[in-house]
N, C-alpha and C positions, 0 to 999 in steps of 0.2 A: 367500586372499583377506583383504581389510583388513576386520577388524570395526569396525562404527561404534558406540562406545560411547555409551550412552544416559545417562552419571552426572551430566548437567548439565541445567538447567531455567532457562528465561530468562523474566523477566517484564519486558515492555516497555510503558510507558505511552503511546506514539505511536500505537496504534490506536485511534482514537477510539471506536469501536464499531460495533455491527452495522448499524445504519442507515445510517451513513456508507459502510459497505463497501457495502451495497445501492445507495447512490445513486452511488456511484462505478461499480459494474458497470452500473447502468443508463446512464450517460452514456457510459461506454466502450464499450457496445454500442450505443449510439443508440436505445435503446428508450423507448418512450411511458410515461411514469409513469402515465398513467390507463389504460393497457391492457397491463398488464405480462405477458409471457409467463412464466407461473408455472413451468412445466417447465423451461424453459432456464434461468431465473435460479436456479432451485433448485439446478441442477446447477453451475452457475458459482459459486454462494455456497459450496457442500460442496466444491468444488475448491479454492478459497482457503482455508476452513477447514482441508483437508488439508495443505496447503501450510505453515501455521502449525504446525500440529502436527509436521510433518516437521521444522521449525526449533525444536520444543521450546518454542514460545512459549507461556505460561500465558494461556489463553483464560478471558475473563470469561465468567460464567454465562449473561449477555445474549446472547452470541453463538450459543450452545447453543439457548436459548430461540426465538431468530428462527429459526434452522434447523429446530426442531421446528414452528414456526408455518407455514414455507413447504412443509414436507411436509403438514402437515394441509390447508393451502388446495390443495396439488396434488392430495391424495387427496378432497376435496370437489367439485373440479372434473371430476374423472372420472366422478363420480355423474351418470346420465343425466338430463336434464331432465324434470321432470314433465309429463303428457300433458295436465294442465288449463291452458288457455289463459288463464284469469283468474286462477290463482295466480302471484303474483309474487314471484320468488326473488331475494333480494339477492344481489350479487356477492361472492363470498367474499373477494376481493382487496380489497374497499373500505377496510375498516379498517385494513390495512396501508398502503394509497395514502394515506390521511388522515394517518397517523403519519408517512409520509415527507414529505409537503407540509408539514406542521407542522414537522418536523426541519428540512427546507431553508430555512424562514422564520427560523428561528431562527440558522441557520448563515449565512444572507445578512446578517442584522442584525447578527451578531457581526462579520462580514467589515467591513460599513460602518464600525463603531466602531473596528476597527483602522486602517481608512484615514485615519480622522479624526486618530487619535494620529500616523500617520505624516505627516499634512499640517501639524501643527502643531510637530513635532518640528524642521523645517527651516524655522520662523519666527523671525525674529531682530528684537529692538527695532529701532526707528530708530536711525540712526548707527553701530550696529554693522558692521563689515566683516567678511566671512567669505568665504572661499574654497571655493566648491563646485565640484566637479569634475562634469563631465558623466556621467551615469548610463551604464554600459554595458548595454544593451539586447539584447546578442546572445544572453544567457542570461535569460530574464524569466518562464519558465513554471515556477513552484515545482512539485517532485515530491513526493509523500506517500509514506507508507510503502506504501501499496497499489499505486503504480506501481513499488515496488522488488520488491514480490511478483511483478508481472507480468515484470519482468526476471529474477527468480529461476526462475519457471516457464519460460521461454524457455530458461535455460541449461539447467535440468532435462531438458526436451524435446530439446535437441541431444545430450544425454549419453546418452540412452535407448540408442542404437544403437553406442555405444562398448564395446570389450571390457574387461572387468573383469582387472586385472593382480593377480598373486600376489606379493605383496611386502611387506617390514616397512619401515614408516615411522614416524618420530617425528612424532606428533599435533602441529599447531600449535594454541596456546591462542586463543581470542578476544583476549586482552590483547595477545599478539604480533602478532596480525594487524592490531589497531588501531594499533599501533606501526608497522607497515609501511606502512599506508595513509597514516597521517598524514605519515611520511617521504616517501612519494611525491607527496603533495600539495603539502607544503612546497617541493619542488623543481619541480614541472611546474605548480603553480598550481591548474590544473584538469585533472581525467582523467575518461575514460568509464568507467561502472562495469564494462562487460565486459571491460575490460583489466585488471582486478584480478586474476583468475585466472591461474595459471601455464600454460605450453603443455599440459602433461600434468596433468590435475586429477583427482581423486576426487570423490565426492559429499560427502564430509566438508569436502573443501576449499571446495565451494560453500556449504556449510551454515555455516561458520565464518566465511567472507567476509560473507555476507548478515547474520548476527547482528553481525558487527564494525560494519559500516555502520549497520545499526539502532541500535546503541548510540551511535555518535558523532552520529548525528541526533537520538536522545533528549537527549544531552548538550550538543546546539547546537554541538558542536564543527566540523561540516560543515554544509553546505547541498546540498540535491540540486535540478536543475533541468534542464530540457529546452529545447532551441532551437525545438521543435514539439511540440504534442499528440502524446503516445504515441512520441516519438522517444526517441533514445538518452539516457540519464541521465548527467549530468555532475555530479561532484562537486568542492566546492572550500572554501575556508575562508571564513567570513563575515568581512568587516572589521569 
């Protein structure tokens, strides 16, 4: 059986933070931020942390703090309510909800400022002639690192039922995989993430491929977009 060496550790700065991950999970599962199902969201959050650990991504301590917070809230909500009707008990989710709402406000404000920069980028002084090509809107939903984790989980789930081959193979490095991906994109212009894997792949192939894509995304050598929410992830080189 192929051994999966653990002699590498990856630190990527594209995972914005634990609150961003929580907002992503709430949005993806169409949950009410004012009434978060703590047991469900805790399970989802820990699953995603587990996938990041499989990738040997170095987790910031803030991710573990939020994990502990979620487990604490889950435990507090399992405590039976007081029999005293006049005693008002504060919802243990309230503090976390307020933090998420505040983070969402700052994130929306940052997005609006970025849109202003994009607006003035294409503004030209009177008299200047500039040829502007119509923007291709066929790929107009930008995918982030967490969407790539979704794709990673989907591939891992599909691979669970496959037989493990006993063979000796030469391990492909992340750098080699990056070169392979960039070569394919330069030829095809855009490719679907799922097609990056060979027909017969191992768990290590999956890990190396997702690490290569995450590194290219961090270096801004590629962009990841979707034609529709939660659809296939397309990779292409930004112009």
